[in-house]
C-alpha positions in Angstrom: 9.0 -20.9 -4.2 11.3 -19.3 -6.8 13.8 -16.9 -5.3 13.0 -13.5 -6.7 15.0 -10.3 -6.3 13.2 -7.5 -4.5 12.6 -5.4 -7.6 11.0 -8.4 -9.5 8.9 -9.4 -6.5 7.7 -5.7 -6.2 6.8 -5.6 -9.9 4.8 -8.9 -9.6 3.0 -7.6 -6.5 2.2 -4.3 -8.2 0.9 -6.2 -11.2 -1.3 -8.4 -9.0 -2.7 -5.3 -7.2 -3.5 -3.6 -10.6 -5.3 -6.7 -11.7 -7.3 -6.8 -8.5 -8.2 -3.2 -8.8 -9.2 -3.6 -12.5 -11.3 -6.7 -11.5 -13.1 -4.8 -8.8 -13.8 -1.9 -11.1 -15.4 -4.3 -13.5 -17.4 -5.9 -10.7 -19.0 -2.8 -9.3 -22.0 -5.0 -8.6 -20.1 -6.5 -5.7 -20.8 -4.3 -2.7 -18.2 -3.3 -0.2 -20.2 -4.7 2.7 -20.3 -8.1 0.9 -16.5 -8.0 0.6 -16.2 -7.1 4.2 -18.5 -9.9 5.3 -16.8 -12.5 3.1 -13.1 -11.4 3.1 -12.7 -8.9 5.9 -11.6 -6.1 3.6 -13.1 -4.0 0.9 -12.3 -1.3 -1.6 -12.1 1.3 1.1 -9.5 -0.9 3.0 -7.5 -1.2 -0.2 -7.6 2.6 -0.8 -6.6 3.2 2.9 -3.6 0.8 2.5 -2.6 2.6 -0.7 -2.7 5.9 1.2 -0.7 4.5 4.1 1.9 3.1 1.7 2.2 6.6 0.2 2.6 8.2 3.6 5.3 5.6 4.5 7.2 6.9 1.5 6.8 10.6 2.4 4.1 11.2 -0.1 1.2 13.3 1.2 -2.1 11.9 0.2 -5.5 12.6 1.7 -8.1 9.9 2.3 -10.1 11.3 -0.6 -7.0 11.3 -2.9 -6.3 7.7 -2.0 -9.9 6.7 -2.6 -9.9 8.4 -6.0 -6.6 6.7 -6.9 -8.2 3.3 -6.1 -11.8 3.9 -7.4 -10.7 5.7 -10.5 -13.0 8.6 -9.7 -14.1 10.6 -6.7 -15.5 8.2 -4.1 -18.8 10.1 -3.8 -19.3 9.7 -7.6 -18.6 6.0 -7.4 -21.0 5.6 -4.5 -23.8 7.4 -6.3 -23.4 5.1 -9.4 -22.8 1.7 -7.7 -23.5 1.5 -4.0 -26.8 0.2 -2.8 -28.3 0.3 0.7 -27.1 -2.6 2.8 -29.8 -5.1 3.5 -30.8 -6.1 7.1 -29.0 -9.5 6.4 -25.8 -7.8 5.2 -25.8 -5.5 8.3 -26.4 -8.4 10.6 -23.5 -10.3 9.1 -21.3 -7.3 9.3 -22.2 -6.8 13.0 -21.5 -10.5 13.7 -18.1 -10.4 12.1 -17.2 -7.2 13.9 -18.2 -8.7 17.2 -16.1 -11.8 16.5 -13.0 -9.7 15.9 -13.2 -8.1 19.4 
C-alpha cells in the first residue's frame, strides 16, 4: 500500500464516508434491517459512530443530532418517507444473526 501521511489518509477516508452516505441517501429503498442482516451495520450504526467520533473530539452531539447529520433530515421524517415494516423473514434473519453474535 502507498504510504500516506495522516492528513491525506484522513481526507481519503472522509471522502469515502461522504460517498457511502450519498450512495445510501440515493438508495433509500434499501432498508436498515436488510443492511444489518447482510453487513452487520446500518445507517443508524453509521450515525452512532459519527456521534461517537464527535464526542471523542469534545463535540456535544445528541443521538438525534448525529442521525440528522447522517440522514440529512430528522430521523423521524426519513423513517416516515422510506422505512417499511420488516417482513417475518427479515425479522427471523435479524434474530438469527443476533443469536450468532452471542
